[in-house]
Structure formats: C-alpha cells, structure tokens
C-alpha positions as a Markdown table, in Angstrom:
| # | Residue | x | y | z |
|---|---|---|---|---|
| 1 | Met | -2.3 | 4.2 | -9.9 |
| 2 | Tyr | -1.5 | 2.0 | -12.9 |
| 3 | Leu | -2.4 | -1.9 | -11.5 |
| 4 | Gly | -2.3 | -5.1 | -12.9 |
| 5 | Ile | -5.0 | -7.5 | -11.0 |
| 6 | Asp | -5.1 | -11.3 | -11.6 |
| 7 | Phe | -8.5 | -12.6 | -11.7 |
| 8 | Leu | -9.2 | -16.6 | -11.9 |
| 9 | Ile | -13.0 | -17.4 | -12.7 |
| 10 | Thr | -15.3 | -20.2 | -10.9 |
| 11 | Pro | -17.1 | -22.9 | -12.9 |
| 12 | Asp | -20.3 | -20.6 | -12.0 |
| 13 | Leu | -18.4 | -18.0 | -13.7 |
| 14 | Asn | -18.1 | -15.8 | -10.8 |
| 15 | Pro | -14.6 | -13.5 | -10.6 |
| 16 | Tyr | -12.1 | -14.0 | -7.6 |
| 17 | Val | -9.1 | -11.5 | -7.1 |
| 18 | Val | -5.8 | -13.4 | -6.8 |
| 19 | Glu | -3.3 | -10.9 | -6.7 |
| 20 | Val | -2.6 | -7.2 | -7.7 |
| 21 | Asn | 0.4 | -5.9 | -9.2 |
| 22 | Val | 1.7 | -2.1 | -8.8 |
| 23 | Gly | 4.6 | -0.8 | -10.5 |
| 24 | Leu | 4.6 | -1.2 | -14.4 |
| 25 | Pro | 2.6 | -4.6 | -14.6 |
| 26 | Gly | 2.2 | -6.7 | -17.5 |
| 27 | Gly | -1.0 | -6.1 | -19.7 |
| 28 | Ala | -0.9 | -3.4 | -22.1 |
| 29 | Gln | 1.6 | -5.2 | -24.1 |
| 30 | Glu | 0.1 | -8.6 | -24.0 |
| 31 | Tyr | -3.7 | -7.2 | -24.7 |
| 32 | Asp | -2.1 | -5.5 | -27.7 |
| 33 | Leu | -0.5 | -8.5 | -28.9 |
| 34 | Thr | -3.8 | -11.1 | -28.6 |
| 35 | His | -5.9 | -7.5 | -30.3 |
| 36 | Leu | -3.6 | -8.3 | -33.3 |
| 37 | Val | -4.2 | -11.7 | -33.6 |
| 38 | His | -7.6 | -11.9 | -33.2 |
| 39 | Arg | -8.7 | -8.7 | -35.0 |
| 40 | Gly | -5.7 | -8.6 | -37.4 |
| 41 | Lys | -4.5 | -5.1 | -36.4 |
| 42 | Pro | -2.8 | -3.2 | -33.3 |
| 43 | Ser | -5.0 | -2.0 | -30.7 |
| 44 | Asp | -5.0 | 1.6 | -29.4 |
| 45 | Ile | -4.3 | 0.9 | -25.9 |
| 46 | Phe | -0.8 | 2.6 | -25.5 |
| 47 | Glu | -2.3 | 5.8 | -27.1 |
| 48 | Arg | -5.3 | 5.9 | -24.6 |
| 49 | Ile | -2.6 | 5.3 | -21.5 |
| 50 | Glu | -0.7 | 8.2 | -22.6 |
| 51 | Asn | -3.7 | 10.3 | -23.2 |
| 52 | Leu | -5.1 | 9.5 | -19.8 |
| 53 | Ser | -1.9 | 10.3 | -18.3 |
| 54 | Gln | -2.1 | 13.6 | -19.6 |
| 55 | Arg | -5.1 | 14.4 | -18.5 |
| 56 | Val | -5.5 | 13.0 | -15.1 |
| 57 | Tyr | -2.1 | 13.8 | -14.2 |
| 58 | Gly | -0.6 | 16.3 | -16.4 |
| 59 | Lys | 2.0 | 14.5 | -17.8 |
| 60 | Gly | 3.4 | 11.6 | -20.1 |
| 61 | Phe | 2.9 | 7.9 | -18.6 |
| 62 | Ser | 6.8 | 7.7 | -18.1 |
| 63 | Asp | 7.0 | 10.8 | -16.0 |
| 64 | Tyr | 4.0 | 9.8 | -14.3 |
| 65 | Leu | 5.4 | 6.2 | -13.2 |
| 66 | His | 8.7 | 7.4 | -12.2 |
| 67 | Ser | 7.3 | 10.4 | -10.0 |
| 68 | Leu | 5.7 | 7.7 | -7.6 |
| 69 | Pro | 7.5 | 7.6 | -4.4 |
| 70 | Phe | 7.9 | 3.9 | -4.2 |
| 71 | Ile | 9.0 | 3.6 | -8.0 |
| 72 | Glu | 12.7 | 3.2 | -7.4 |
| 73 | Thr | 13.0 | 0.7 | -4.6 |
| 74 | Leu | 10.7 | -1.1 | -6.3 |
| 75 | Lys | 13.1 | -2.1 | -9.0 |
| 76 | Pro | 15.6 | -3.6 | -6.7 |
| 77 | Phe | 12.9 | -5.3 | -4.6 |
| 78 | Lys | 11.6 | -7.5 | -7.6 |
| 79 | Ile | 15.2 | -8.4 | -8.3 |
| 80 | Trp | 15.5 | -9.6 | -4.6 |
| 81 | Met | 11.9 | -11.2 | -5.0 |
| 82 | Asp | 13.5 | -13.0 | -7.9 |
| 83 | Gly | 16.3 | -14.4 | -6.1 |
| 84 | Met | 18.6 | -12.2 | -8.2 |
| 85 | Gly | 19.9 | -9.7 | -6.2 |
| 86 | Pro | 20.4 | -8.4 | -2.7 |
| 87 | Phe | 17.5 | -6.6 | -0.6 |
| 88 | Pro | 17.2 | -3.2 | -1.3 |
| 89 | Asn | 19.3 | -0.9 | 0.5 |
| 90 | Ser | 16.4 | 1.7 | 1.3 |
| 91 | Phe | 13.2 | 1.0 | 1.9 |
| 92 | His | 9.1 | 2.5 | 1.1 |
| 93 | Pro | 6.5 | 1.4 | 2.9 |
| 94 | Gly | 4.7 | 1.1 | -0.6 |
| 95 | Leu | 6.6 | -2.1 | -0.9 |
| 96 | Arg | 4.3 | -3.9 | 1.7 |
| 97 | Leu | 1.7 | -3.7 | -1.0 |
| 98 | Glu | 3.9 | -7.0 | -2.6 |
| 99 | Asp | 3.1 | -8.9 | 0.4 |
| 100 | Lys | 0.1 | -11.3 | -0.7 |
| 101 | Trp | -1.2 | -11.3 | 2.8 |
| 102 | Val | -1.3 | -7.4 | 2.7 |
| 103 | Gln | -3.4 | -7.2 | -0.3 |
| 104 | Tyr | -5.9 | -9.9 | 1.3 |
| 105 | Gln | -6.1 | -7.8 | 4.3 |
| 106 | Leu | -6.8 | -4.5 | 2.4 |
| 107 | Leu | -9.0 | -5.9 | 0.0 |
| 108 | Ser | -10.7 | -9.2 | 0.9 |
| 109 | Pro | -13.6 | -6.7 | 2.9 |
| 110 | Ile | -14.5 | -5.1 | -0.4 |
| 111 | Val | -13.9 | -7.5 | -3.5 |
| 112 | Pro | -14.4 | -11.1 | -3.9 |
| 113 | Met | -11.1 | -13.3 | -2.9 |
| 114 | Pro | -10.4 | -16.8 | -2.1 |
| 115 | Glu | -10.3 | -17.5 | 1.6 |
| 116 | Thr | -7.1 | -17.5 | 2.5 |
| 117 | Met | -4.8 | -17.8 | 6.1 |
| 118 | Ile | -0.8 | -17.9 | 6.7 |
| 119 | Phe | 0.8 | -21.1 | 6.5 |
| 120 | Asp | 2.5 | -21.9 | 10.0 |
| 121 | Pro | 4.5 | -24.8 | 10.1 |
| 122 | Thr | 4.4 | -25.1 | 13.6 |
| 123 | Asn | 0.6 | -25.0 | 13.7 |
| 124 | Leu | -0.1 | -28.0 | 11.0 |
| 125 | Trp | -3.9 | -28.5 | 13.2 |
| 126 | Ala | -4.7 | -25.1 | 11.6 |
| 127 | Ala | -3.4 | -25.9 | 8.1 |
| 128 | Lys | -5.0 | -29.1 | 7.7 |
| 129 | Ser | -8.4 | -28.5 | 9.2 |
| 130 | Phe | -8.2 | -25.6 | 6.5 |
| 131 | Leu | -8.0 | -28.3 | 3.8 |
| 132 | Glu | -10.1 | -30.3 | 5.5 |
| 133 | Arg | -12.8 | -27.9 | 4.7 |
| 134 | Arg | -11.9 | -26.6 | 1.4 |
| 135 | Gly | -10.8 | -30.0 | 0.0 |
| 136 | Glu | -8.3 | -28.7 | -2.1 |
| 137 | Ile | -6.0 | -25.6 | -1.2 |
| 138 | Val | -3.3 | -23.6 | -2.9 |
| 139 | Leu | 0.3 | -23.1 | -1.2 |
| 140 | Lys | 1.8 | -20.0 | -2.4 |
| 141 | Arg | 4.6 | -17.3 | -1.3 |
| 142 | Arg | 3.5 | -14.2 | 0.9 |
| 143 | Val | 6.0 | -12.4 | -1.3 |
| 144 | Gly | 6.8 | -13.7 | -5.2 |
| 145 | Arg | 6.0 | -13.8 | -8.8 |
| 146 | Gly | 5.5 | -16.1 | -11.4 |
| 147 | Gly | 4.1 | -18.8 | -9.5 |
| 148 | Arg | 7.0 | -19.9 | -8.0 |
| 149 | Glu | 6.6 | -22.4 | -5.8 |
| 150 | Leu | 2.8 | -22.8 | -6.2 |
| 151 | Arg | 1.6 | -26.2 | -5.3 |
| 152 | Arg | -2.2 | -27.5 | -5.1 |
| 153 | Ile | -2.9 | -29.7 | -2.0 |
| 154 | Thr | -5.1 | -32.1 | -1.3 |
| 155 | Asp | -3.0 | -34.7 | 0.9 |
| 156 | Pro | -2.4 | -33.4 | 4.7 |
| 157 | Glu | 0.2 | -35.2 | 4.7 |
| 158 | Val | 2.0 | -33.0 | 2.1 |
| 159 | Leu | 1.5 | -30.1 | 4.2 |
| 160 | Ser | 3.8 | -32.0 | 6.9 |
| 161 | Arg | 6.7 | -31.8 | 4.2 |
| 162 | Val | 6.5 | -28.4 | 3.2 |
| 163 | Asp | 10.4 | -26.8 | 3.7 |
| 164 | Val | 9.5 | -23.2 | 4.1 |
| 165 | Gly | 13.3 | -22.0 | 4.2 |
| 166 | Leu | 13.4 | -18.6 | 4.7 |
| 167 | Asn | 10.5 | -18.1 | 3.3 |
| 168 | Arg | 6.7 | -17.2 | 4.3 |
| 169 | Tyr | 3.7 | -19.1 | 2.6 |
| 170 | Leu | -0.2 | -18.5 | 2.3 |
| 171 | Leu | -3.1 | -20.8 | 2.1 |
| 172 | Gln | -5.5 | -20.0 | -0.5 |
| 173 | Gly | -9.0 | -21.9 | -1.4 |
| 174 | Cys | -8.4 | -23.5 | -4.6 |
| 175 | Ile | -10.4 | -21.9 | -7.2 |
| 176 | Asp | -10.7 | -24.7 | -10.4 |
| 177 | Ser | -10.3 | -21.7 | -13.1 |
| 178 | Arg | -10.7 | -24.0 | -16.5 |
| 179 | Val | -11.9 | -23.4 | -20.1 |
| 180 | Asp | -11.6 | -26.4 | -22.8 |
| 181 | Gly | -8.9 | -28.1 | -21.0 |
| 182 | Tyr | -6.9 | -25.4 | -20.0 |
| 183 | Asn | -6.2 | -23.4 | -16.5 |
| 184 | Phe | -6.9 | -20.1 | -17.2 |
| 185 | Ser | -6.2 | -16.7 | -15.3 |
| 186 | Ile | -7.2 | -13.5 | -16.4 |
| 187 | Arg | -5.1 | -10.0 | -16.2 |
| 188 | Ser | -7.0 | -6.7 | -16.1 |
| 189 | Val | -5.1 | -3.6 | -16.1 |
| 190 | Ala | -6.9 | -0.1 | -14.7 |
| 191 | Phe | -5.3 | 3.5 | -14.6 |
| 192 | Gly | -6.3 | 6.7 | -13.7 |
| 193 | Gly | -9.9 | 5.6 | -12.3 |
| 194 | Glu | -10.3 | 3.9 | -16.1 |
| 195 | Trp | -10.3 | 0.0 | -16.7 |
| 196 | Met | -8.0 | -0.4 | -19.8 |
| 197 | Cys | -8.1 | -3.8 | -21.0 |
| 198 | Met | -7.9 | -7.5 | -20.2 |
| 199 | Tyr | -6.5 | -10.6 | -21.6 |
| 200 | Ala | -6.3 | -14.4 | -20.6 |
| 201 | Asn | -3.5 | -16.6 | -20.0 |
| 202 | Leu | -3.9 | -20.2 | -20.8 |
| 203 | Ser | -1.8 | -23.2 | -19.5 |
| 204 | Thr | -1.9 | -26.8 | -18.7 |
| 205 | Arg | 0.1 | -26.1 | -15.5 |
| 206 | Ser | -1.4 | -25.8 | -12.1 |
| 207 | Ala | 0.1 | -21.6 | -12.6 |
| 208 | Ser | -1.2 | -20.2 | -15.6 |
| 209 | Asn | 1.0 | -17.1 | -15.7 |
| 210 | His | 3.3 | -16.3 | -19.0 |
| 211 | Gly | 1.4 | -19.4 | -20.7 |
| 212 | Thr | -0.6 | -18.6 | -23.9 |
| 213 | Leu | -2.0 | -15.3 | -24.3 |
| 214 | Val | -5.4 | -14.9 | -25.5 |
| 215 | Phe | -8.1 | -12.2 | -26.5 |
| 216 | Val | -11.2 | -11.8 | -24.2 |
| 217 | Ser | -14.4 | -11.1 | -26.0 |
| 218 | Pro | -17.8 | -10.7 | -24.5 |
| 219 | Gly | -20.0 | -12.9 | -25.5 |
| 220 | Glu | -23.2 | -15.3 | -24.5 |
| 221 | Thr | -21.7 | -18.5 | -24.2 |
| 222 | Phe | -18.5 | -19.1 | -22.0 |
| 223 | Gly | -15.5 | -20.9 | -23.5 |
| 224 | Leu | -12.9 | -20.8 | -26.7 |
| 225 | Ser | -14.0 | -19.7 | -30.2 |
| 226 | Glu | -11.2 | -22.1 | -31.3 |
| 227 | Lys | -10.7 | -25.6 | -29.5 |
| 228 | Asn | -7.4 | -26.8 | -31.7 |
| 229 | Phe | -6.1 | -23.1 | -32.0 |
| 230 | Glu | -3.1 | -22.5 | -33.7 |
| 231 | Ile | -0.5 | -19.9 | -32.2 |
| 232 | Glu | 1.8 | -17.0 | -33.1 |
| 233 | Thr | 4.9 | -16.7 | -31.7 |
| 234 | Phe | 6.6 | -13.2 | -30.6 |
| 235 | Asn | 10.2 | -12.1 | -29.6 |
| 236 | Gln | 10.3 | -8.3 | -29.5 |
| 237 | Lys | 10.7 | -6.0 | -26.5 |
| 238 | Ser | 7.7 | -5.3 | -24.4 |
| 239 | Trp | 6.4 | -1.8 | -24.2 |
| 240 | Glu | 6.6 | -2.3 | -20.6 |
| 241 | Ala | 10.1 | -3.4 | -20.3 |
| 242 | Arg | 11.4 | -0.2 | -22.5 |
| 243 | Ile | 9.9 | 2.2 | -20.1 |
| 244 | Trp | 10.8 | 0.5 | -16.9 |
| 245 | Phe | 14.3 | -0.8 | -17.9 |
| 246 | Gly | 15.1 | 1.2 | -20.8 |
| 247 | Glu | 18.4 | -0.2 | -22.1 |
| 248 | Asn | 19.1 | -2.1 | -19.2 |
| 249 | Asp | 17.2 | -5.4 | -19.1 |
| 250 | Pro | 18.2 | -8.0 | -16.6 |
| 251 | Pro | 19.4 | -10.9 | -18.6 |
| 252 | Tyr | 17.5 | -13.4 | -16.5 |
| 253 | Leu | 14.1 | -11.7 | -17.7 |
| 254 | Lys | 14.6 | -12.0 | -21.2 |
| 255 | His | 11.7 | -14.6 | -21.5 |
| 256 | Asn | 9.4 | -12.3 | -19.6 |
| 257 | Leu | 10.3 | -9.1 | -21.1 |
| 258 | Tyr | 10.6 | -10.3 | -25.1 |
| 259 | Glu | 8.8 | -13.7 | -25.9 |
| 260 | Asp | 5.1 | -14.3 | -25.8 |
| 261 | Val | 2.8 | -17.0 | -27.8 |
| 262 | Val | -0.9 | -15.7 | -28.5 |
| 263 | Ala | -3.7 | -18.2 | -29.8 |
| 264 | Arg | -5.6 | -17.5 | -32.8 |
| 265 | Ala | -8.6 | -17.5 | -30.8 |
| 266 | Ala | -10.4 | -15.8 | -28.6 |
| 267 | Leu | -11.8 | -16.3 | -24.9 |
| 268 | Cys | -15.5 | -15.9 | -24.8 |
| 269 | Leu | -16.8 | -14.5 | -21.5 |
| 270 | Pro | -20.3 | -13.6 | -20.8 |
| 271 | Glu | -21.3 | -10.1 | -20.0 |
| 272 | Arg | -21.9 | -10.5 | -16.3 |
| 273 | Pro | -18.4 | -12.1 | -15.2 |
| 274 | His | -16.8 | -9.7 | -17.9 |
| 275 | Gln | -18.6 | -6.7 | -16.5 |
| 276 | Lys | -17.7 | -7.6 | -12.8 |
| 277 | Ile | -13.7 | -7.9 | -13.6 |
| 278 | Arg | -14.1 | -4.3 | -15.0 |
| 279 | Glu | -16.0 | -3.1 | -11.8 |
| 280 | Val | -13.7 | -4.9 | -9.2 |
| 281 | Thr | -10.7 | -3.8 | -11.5 |
| 282 | Val | -11.5 | 0.0 | -11.5 |
| 283 | Lys | -12.6 | -0.2 | -7.6 |
| 284 | Ile | -9.2 | -1.4 | -6.5 |
| 285 | Glu | -7.3 | 1.0 | -8.7 |
| 286 | Arg | -9.2 | 3.9 | -6.8 |
| 287 | Phe | -8.7 | 2.0 | -3.3 |
| 288 | Tyr | -5.1 | 2.0 | -4.0 |
| 289 | Glu | -4.6 | 5.6 | -5.3 |
| 290 | Gly | -6.1 | 6.9 | -2.0 |
| 291 | Leu | -3.5 | 4.5 | 0.3 |
| 292 | Asp | -1.5 | 5.8 | 3.0 |
| 293 | Phe | 1.5 | 4.2 | 2.5 |
| 294 | Ser | 3.0 | 4.7 | 5.9 |
| 295 | Ser | -0.3 | 3.2 | 7.8 |
| 296 | Leu | -0.3 | -0.1 | 5.4 |
| 297 | Pro | -0.2 | -3.4 | 7.8 |
| 298 | Lys | 3.3 | -4.3 | 8.0 |
| 299 | Ala | 4.8 | -7.0 | 5.6 |
| 300 | Cys | 6.3 | -10.0 | 6.1 |
| 301 | Phe | 10.1 | -8.9 | 4.8 |
| 302 | Glu | 10.1 | -6.4 | 7.7 |
| 303 | Glu | 9.9 | -9.0 | 10.5 |
C-alpha cells in the first residue's frame, strides 16, 4: 500500500510516528523538488514507483491506485474532512484509517508513537492528569489534516476552555522536534514492501506541515547544512494531483497541490535515526497491506 508516514524526532534523535496517510499522500513530489534543489537534478522517484508497481502489482501505478477498494469513497471523504463538502453517500471500512485514534490503537503496540488519549470534555480530570504527567501536550483532531486546530498546551485551565463543537479530539504527549530554531517533521514514503524516499518540513509554527521543504541526507552530525539558507519557490501541479484529481482540482487546494517552497540546504540526520525511519516506514506499510478493513475498530465519524 502506498503510504506517507509522518515522524517527529526527539532531542536524543529517536523518531516517533505521529500520523499515517493513505490513498495518494504527498511525498514523492516534495522529495523530488528537494532533490532537484539540493543535488541540482531531478530524482528517479517517479520511475521507481512506476517500476515497482508493475513488478509487485502487475499494473501501472495509476491503475493500482484506482483499483484500491476504498479509493472512490476516500476522495469525497477528504473533501468532507476539510469542511468543503458533504459526508460521502457511500462508506468503505478502509476510511476508518483516517481516524488517528484508530491508527494509534493499531500501531502503538508495534512502533514508537507518542502516548495518546481521547480528549473527553466531560472528564477534565483525566486530561489534566495527563498534562500534569507529561508537562506539555498537544490537542489535535481525530479526523483532519493540515494541522487544523492543533494546539500545544501547558496550562491546565486551557483544557477547560476547549470548544470541541462537533469534532472529536485527541491529547498527545508533546515531542520537541526542533532543529536550528525550526520545528520540523519528516514525511517518509513506502510502497509495495519497499522504502521509497523521505524529506523534511521546517516551520516556525507549532505544526510543521507545508512549511519549507528540505532534503534529508544521512550524515554523522545532526543539523541543517546551511543555517541561513536561501529558498526556491515552485508553482506547478504536483505528480500526486495529476493522478488523484486529473483536470478536476478543487480550487481550495491550489496552495497544497501547486505551491512549494524549498530550502537550499539539507537536513543532516545520523544513520541510526535515518535507518529507524526507513525500517518503521516499511513495517507499517507491510502491516497496512495485510489489514482486513472490515475488522478495523469503528471510527468516530461512524458514531
């Protein structure tokens, strides 16, 4: 299964999985842009994905993607998730993988993930106890993307003022994933039993998604190769968007589907965490490939 997996890295360089993205998540396009800027030439990532799809699944990648049993319901579901459309008329149990609590239940026994609990506004004692024990926590939506409504919390009184509305939330132990003054995350891509690529997002915001892209390079030390880096901007339709939407791009996603900012630098990551990310990425991909979707725990949007 084609997956984009997001990692945060602790100060002692231990990677933790914070989200798994199914369908056709970003990853290959961003990696190719960082490769182009850092190494001065395009990567071979798209050719590798196509060749692997033919070898493992016996069909081109686009045909493979659109053969997935949940794919047709996933498209309108993502738009509903963004608050830009109605809930899909049809439902496939594979959509349960979009609930981050379902992800946590499936994966926390087998890969490193930050300690997580459901936020119940009627049981603030449990939430405040979690905060007291952790010192700093993150409030995040169970279903959502783009870092929407993500908040870092240190004051227990903030929990009393959270307006959940119609959404469901999680509390998660905070991981201080920082490098040279930036918050950062790593997106790692796996497909067909193989690790494909990774890149990093840099941001001065709490959520590092769709920040400044940077190439990830194995190295002996940890840090950015250029502290005061210059950037290159791109405005072109992504490889993922061409396959996923064809000519029917949702206008509200233009920034996500077309526009990228890339650092003229590299994130140097020592081999130990680099290898761990690669291994965990493939482990999750193999686990997801073998899932029986009908036996997944029910998601919050089914309640």
